[in-house]
Every structure is written in C-alpha cells, then in structure tokens.
N, C-alpha and C positions, 0 to 999 in steps of 0.2 A: 499490222503487227509491229512491235519494237524490236530494235537491234538485238536486245537481250534475249528476246524470245526466238529469234532466228538462231543465235548462237547456242541456245539450249536444245532447240530442234536438231542442230547440226550435231551436237554431242550425242543426243539420243539415237538419231538415225544412223550415226557412224558405229556406235556400239552394237545396235542391232544388225547392222551389216557384218560386222566382224564376227559376231555369234553365228549368223547364218552361213557365212563363208567357211568358217572352221568346222561347223557341223556338216556341211555338204562335201567338204574336201575340195582341193584346188583342181582336181581333174574332173569334176562333175560338170556336165553340159549346162549351158544357161538357155533355157528355152525362149526367152524373149530377146536374146541377142544371138541370131543363128550364127554358128561358126565359132562362138566363144565358149570357153571353159571358165570356171571360176577364177583360175589364175589370171586370165585375160581381163575379166571384170575388176578384180582387185588390183591388178597393176594399173589399169586405166584410171580407176577412181583415186588411188593414191598419187598418181602423177598429177591429176587435176587439183588435188588438195594442195600439193607443193606449189604447182603454178599460181593458184589463187593467193596463197600464203605469201609468196614472193612480192605480187603486186602491193599488198597492203604493208607488208614489213619494210619494204624498200623504196615505196612511193614510185614505182616504175609508171610512167606516163605515157608509154606507147605500147602498142600490142606486141605480143611475142607468144610464140608457140609453147605448149608444154613440152618438157623432156619426156623421153621415153621411159617406161618402167625399167627397173633394174632387172638383171639376169638371176632372179631368185625364184624359189618355189617353195611349197609347203609351208611349214611353221616360219621360216625366214621371211617368206613374202608376207605373211599375214603380220608378223611383228613390224615389218616396215611400213605396212599399211597403218597400223595402230600408231606408230610414231608419227607419221604425217598427219594423221587425224588429229592427234593431241596438239601437234604444233599449229595447225590451222585454227583449232578451236581456241587455243591460247592466244594466238595472234588477234583473232577478231574480238575476243573478250577484253582485251587490253587496249584495242584501238579507239580513238576518239573520233567519233563520226564527224565532228566539226572540223577536225584537223587534218585527217588523211585525205591526200590528194594523189590519186592514181588512176590508170586506165580502167574503164568499165564499158560495157557495150549495151546495156539497157537503161532506161530512164529509172532514177532513184533519187531519194532525198539527198544522199551523198554516196560516194564511191565505197565507203566502209559497209554501209547499210546493203548497197548492191551486192557486194561479196558475200556477206553473211546470208542474205536471202538467196542467191543463186546457189551457193554451196550447200545450204540446208537442203534445197530441192533437189539438186544433183545427187546428193547422198541418199536422199529418201527414195528416189526413182531406182538408184542402183541397189538399194536395200531390197527393194521388192524384187528385183532381179535375182538377188542372192537367195532370198527366201524362196522363190520359185525353183531355183536350182536345187535347193535342199529338199524340196517337197512339201506339199501341205499348203494350207491358205496363208497368204501373207498377212503380217500385222497390220490392223487397221490404222491408217493415218488419222491423227487427231483432226476433227472436221475443220476447225477455223484455219489450221495450217494448210489442209487439203483445198480449202476455198482460195487461200492465198496463192497457192501454186497453180490453181486453175487460172486466176487471174494473170499471173506472170506468163504463163504459157500463151493465152489468147490474146491478151493485150500487148504483152512484151515481145515474145519470140515471133507470134504471127502478126504482130503490127509493123514488121519490118518489111522491106521490099524483097528480101531474099526468101520469105515464105513461098513455097511451092504449092500451096492450098489455092487452086484457081479453077474455074469453071466457065466454059463458053456460054452456059445458060445461067442465068442468076439463081442463086440458091440462098437459103437461110437456115443456118444451124443454130438452134436454140439449145443452150446447155443449162440445166437446172440441177442444182443440189437440193434434194428433198429434206435434208435435216439441218440446214442453216437458213435462217430468215433472209429473204431478199437476195439469195445466191442464185441469180439468174443472168445469163449473158446472151446476146443475140449477135451472131456472127454472120455478116453478109459477104457471100463468096461470089466472086466475078472473075473476069479476066484480069483484074488488077488485084493488088494485095488485099487480103481479107480485112474487113473493117469490123471491129467488135465494139459494141456498147454494152455497159452494165445495165441489165433491166430487159424488158421486153415482155410484157404480161400476155395473158391469153388474147388471142385475137389479132395481135401485131404480126405483120409479115405473114399473113395467112394466104398468100398467093393471089389475093384479089387486086393486086396492081396498085394499091394506093398506099396503105400504111407502111409497107416494107421498103418504100422509097426506090423501087426499081422500075417504075413506069407503069403505065395502064395497059389493060387489054389482056386476054388469056395468053396470047402468043408470048408476051413478055413476063407473065407472072413467074415469080420465084418459086422454086421447089422448096418445100418447108419440111425440116426434120427436127425432132426434139429428141434429146438424149437426156435421161434423168436417172436420178438414183441417189443414195447416200454419198456425201461429198467425197469420202475416201475412195469409194469405187469409181465415181466418175473422174477423179484426179488420175487414178491409175489407168483408166480406160483412154483417156485423152492422150496419155503418153504411150498408148498402145501396149500396155502391160497385161491388161485383162480385157475380157468383152465388155461392151457397154451394158450396164445393168438394164435399161430399158430403151428401146428405140421406137418412136412412134412418127407417123408421116412418111416422107420419101426416104426409104432405106439406102438409096444410092448415094445420098449425101453423106450418111455415116460411113459408107464404103469409101467414098471420095476422100474423107478425112483419114481413114486408115492408111490409104495408099499413098496420099502426099504430104502428110503432116509431120513425118519423122524429122528430127532435127539433127544435122550432122555435127 
C-alpha cells in the first residue's frame, strides 16, 4: 500500500470510530478491552494520535511515551478525539516521505510511511472495539488493508524479540485469507521469537519433520494449525477482537496465539 492509501484509511477508520463511540456513549463497556469503557478507549486512541503526530511534525528522533488523556468526558472528550484525529491525518497527508526523519519502531520504507501505516491500523483495531461496544457486527475492513494489517502484525510486531508467542514444542500456525490471492503466512513458533514467512502452501509444515524445518522424527514434529477466512475477519481475530472464522488442525496452537499474542 502507498502512503496516501494509509492516510485515507486512517481518515476513514477514525471517522467510523468517532461515530461508533458517539452512538455507544462514553460510559458503555468495551467487551474486547476488559475494564475499559468507551471513554478509556477514546482517551487512549486520542492520546496515541497526538503522540504519533508529534514525531512526524517535530522530527523527534528518540522514543517518548504518550501523554495521558485529558480530564474530559462525553461530548467534550469526543470533540477532543476528533481534533486530534484531524491533526494527525493532516500532518501525515502533508508529510514528505523522503524528508521526514523521526523515531519509529518497525521496519518501513520511511518513518512517515511507518507512522501512516501504524496509525491506520491502530485506529482500525480500536474502531472495531468501539463498534463492539455499541453493539452489532463491526464494519468489515477493506480486504487489501486487512491483509496489510495481518502482515504488519505477524512480520512486524511478532518479528521482534519482545513477542511472547513461544512454545516448548515446535508449532506451525498457518494464516490464510480466503478472499485475497496469495494471502497466506506460515508462522513457526518455538522457544525463540516466532518466524513468519509469506506463503506456505498445502503440505508445507505438515508435521512430517521435513518441510517445516523443525527436524525429523515424530517426537520433534511440529503441531500444525491453520486459521482461515475472509481477510477482514482473520485480521480482527489475530488482534483478538473476534473469534477465528475457521480453525483446522491443532486447536491448542490457536489457543496459544490467543493467550500470548496481545501487544502491550
């Protein structure tokens, strides 16, 4: 995806989040964020928006923590969120991807592209939270954008040593988006950080001790699980917002993902 596409996704997702939060009301509980109400969700996301905008606008080259949300609620809090979302969108829309130099924490073509991508997906994930707090089915994420988010999560966040997805026995988690061509990932899980490769057709990593790259013999064979479904549902499920559409093979591997994959 191009930076302009990320900025447009950020714009769209923020507007949908604001609509859902307004309809739910700031006192509504957020089922996907235990202990949070919509005011906490809006305050958190609004603070992150301002945090990200500052890196890009001011060229901050070292990490810093976000400021806390303001002591606001109701319509005042929602207006504060809307202002920050507009500021972030405008900052990224006007940023030159070749000129902006600032801190970022995942590989990207440039820092500006990183922040546009990260904030688009940050907002999309919390938009789902707000829509679930309102009630009813969440808006389906556009498939190409969902696939990009799956890639960011698996290869980006869980490509770092900080990932807590670990297993004393080798496991293979195959992720397949059924409505986008070639949208398949193979995640090898061990006592080390998970290793993700794009691809992994039928028969790869089948536990036979050869093609999955984890050694031979039944005792060392990887436990294999595949989660699949439309890209929008798989995207939300990998972020633990909805159940997996379909799970085949070793269900304990899917449960392991649920338990260990949340990002702090």
